[in-house]
N, C-alpha and C positions, 0 to 999 in steps of 0.2 A: 504493499499499500504506500502511495506517495505521502510525503509529510503534509502537504496541503489537504489531501483527501482525508487523511487521519484527523486533522484538525477539525474539518467539517463534520465528520462522523462523530467525533467525541462531543462536539458542542451540541449537535442535534439530539444526542441521546442523554444529555445532562439536563439539569433543572433550570437551564437558562430561559426556557419559555415561561417561567414564573417570574413575577416582579422581583427584582433583587432586594434583599434585605439590607438594612443599615446595620453597622456594627454596634453591638451593645455589650456591656460587661458580661451579661449572661451568655453571650455567644463566644466567649473566649475560654478555651479549655486547655488543660495541660496535655501534652503529648510528647513522645520521644521521637526526635528526628536527628539526622546526622548534623554535625557541625563542621565548619570548614577547616578547623585546625587538625582534624583527625584524632582529637583526644577522646576520652571516654564520654559517651553520650549522656546527656542529662535532661531532665524535664524542661521544656521551653514552651512559651506561649505560641499557639497556633491560631491564625486568624481564619475563621471558618465561614464568615457570613457575607462579607462585602469586598469588592475590588477597590472600593473608595479610598481607604487610607494609604494605599500603596501608589507610587508613581515611578515612572521610568525617566523622569526629567534629570535625575542626578546621573544616570547612565550617559545621557547626551552631554551634560555639562562636563563630565570627566573626559569624554572623548575629545571634545573641543579644546578643553584646557590642556590636555596632554599633547595634543597635536600642535597647538600654538607654542608649546615649550620647545618644540623640535623643528618647526618649519614655519613658513609664512602662509597663512590661510587668506585666500581672496574670495569674497562672495561671488558666486556664479550668477549669471543672469536669472536663473530660477529663484535665487535667494532675494534678488532685488524685486522680483514680482510678487512673491508670496512669502509670508513669514508666519505670523500667529493669526489664526482665525477662529471665530466662535460661531457655532451653529445657531440657527434661528431659534432653537429651543432654549438658548441661553446657558446651557450647562455643559455641552459637549465642546471640547476644544481640540482643534487640529493645528499642529505646528509642523512646518516644513523648513528644514535648513539645508542649504546646498553651498558647498565650498569647493575651491580648487587650490592646489599647491604645486610647487615645482615638480614633484614626483607623483602627485595625485591627480588623476583625471577628474575624479568626482568623489567628494565626501557628502553623502546625502542621508538625511534622516527624516522619517515621517512618524509622528506620534499622534494618536487619537485617544482622548481620555474623557471619561465621565464617571459617575458613581458606580456604573455596572460593568464597565469594560475598560481595559487599558491595552493599547497596541503600540509596539515599537518596531519599526522596520528601519534599521541602520545599516548602510553598506558603504564600503570605501573601495574604489577602484584605482589601481596604479595607472600611470600613463602607459600606452602601448610599447614604449621603449623599455619597459620593465616587465618581466614575467612573474612578478610577485602574486601570491594568492589574493583573493578577494575577501575582505573582511565582511562577515555577515552576522547580524544579530536580528533575528525575527522572534519577537516575544508577544505572546497573547495571554492576557490575564482576565479572568472573570471571577465571580464570587465563589465558584466551586472548583475551578481548574486553571492551571497554568500550562501552556504548551510552548516549549522553548526549542529554538534552534540557534546555536552559537558555533561559529566555525570560521576557519580560514579556508574558504573554498578554493581548491586548486584550480589554477587557470588551465592546466593541462592534465591529462589522465595520469593519476598516480598508480593505477593498476598496470598499465602497459609501459609507462615511462618511468622506470625505476630511478634514473638519474634525477628527474625532477622531484620525485618523492624524497630522495635523500638530500637534495639541495635545500629544501625548505622545511621538511617535517621530521627528519631524523632527530634533530636536537629537541624537538617539541613533544616527542612521544611521552616523556615523563610527566609533562604538564597535562596531557590528555588523560593518562592513566590515573593521575591523582583525582581529577574531577569525575572520572567515570565511576569511582568508588562512591561519590556523593550523590550522583544523579542517576536514577534508574533509566535503562534504555527505553525509548518511547515506543518501540514496536518495529515491525518489519518494514523494509524499504524495497522498492523495485530495483532491479539491476540498472535501469536507466538513471534513477535518482542517485544511486551510489557513486556513479561517475563524477558527480558534482560535489561530492563531500570528501573531506580529508580524513586521515586516520585519527584525528583528534576531535572530531565533531561531537558536540554535546546536543543530543536529540533526546528530549525527555518530557514527561508530563508529571505534574505533582499537584496536590491540593494546596490551598493557601497556607503558608507557613512563614513566619518572620525569619526563622533560621535558614530556610531554603532561599528566601529573597536575599539574605546577607551573603549566602554562598554564591548565588547567581551574580550578585554585584562583584564579588571577589573574582569569579571566573571571568566576567566581562572585562574587568580591569587587566587581568593578566593576559588574556587573549589579545586585547587591543595593544597592550604594550609589546607583546611578542610580534604582532603585525607591524608596528612602527619600527621595531628593530630590523625586521626582514626588509622592509622597504628602504630603510636607511643604508643597508649593506648591499642591496641588490645592484648588480652591475648594469650599466646602460647598454642596451643593444644598439648597434649601428647598422646591422645588416637589414635592409628593407624587407627581406623575406620573413625574418623573425618578428619584425615589428608588425607586419601584416598578419602573421599567425597569431600573435597576442591579441590584436584587435579583433580578429575573427573569433577567438576563443571567448573574449568578453561578450561579443554579440550572441554567441551560441548560448552562453549562460543566461543572459537576459531573456532570450527567446524561450528557453526552458522554463524559467521562472514565470514568464507571462502566460505560458500555456498551462502549466501545472498548478499555478496558484490562483487562477481565475475563480475557483470555487470559494475562496475566502471572501471575495467581494459579494458574491450572491448569498453567502451564508447569513449575512446580517438580515436580509429580507426573510429568510426561511425561519430563523429562530425568533424573529419579531423583537429583538432586543433594542432596536432603534425605533420602536413604534412612536415614541414621543416626537420623533423628527417628521412623522407623517409621510415618510418616503424611505426607500432603500438606497443603498450606495450606487445601485445601477443607474437610477435616474438622478441620484446625487442629492444628499442634503445640501441645502444652500448655506454657504458661509459668507460672512461679512468681512470685507477688507477694504479699508479706506472708502467706506460708503457704498461700495459696489458689491454685487452678489456673484459668487463664483461657485460653480458646481464642484462637488468633491472629487469627481473622476479626473479633473484636471491634475490633482495632486497624485492620485494613484497611478496615473500614466507615467509620472516622472521617474 
């Protein structure tokens, strides 16, 4: 099963079709979950009722701050056109950030947040002169479930191209193994999907838990710092054929994502979680930006 299809199936079978509850003290219970340090487990609070208190904004802020420490970020034309928008219901916020850098073709994040749902889609592409992996963070949070994909997606096939695998992932295997002990495997993947994921991919599903959120933030920081190190050390290609190959590989990756993840967009209409917006993402909830109305699909296409 593809990741996006699994996300859709999990959400359709969950209690998301019911109105989300707000967090109250009676809905906080003790549970034992893993901690990031690897030390002995201990009882910790688990949030069971609402996606509301949690936010992915600090993930975005960390990525931007860490990148600015290492290189010069320049807003892309998309960033100048769109930034922070609020849906007409007054509670759902969509934020889009888009930057470029000397070695980065595009750093792009899209976040959608309200009390019932949190979504983060953050990706960073190297310029085609570099064959570095694609940083990918796709996080989906509701009151009952978190569906997570965190990876350095290989630009070229790590199954058939062993040299590429050793070049970028050999040193990162311990990092992936450490977090694989903390996050359960999310389920089967198709052979087609496996080609786009690295040996250190975190593909997982888990119920709301502050400990797991802390571990996810720790993983996000380490994976992103690892990607920044890779791109900093990546040699620049000058052979036009290699540059063309890298560009085509990025296009192939984006085409795969567009084809396989289209179900995520239609999911919102089917589970009715955006009922307050009076429309689905297909026709597009309307967002306000500088007094003008903009359909949501403009951002999803980016």
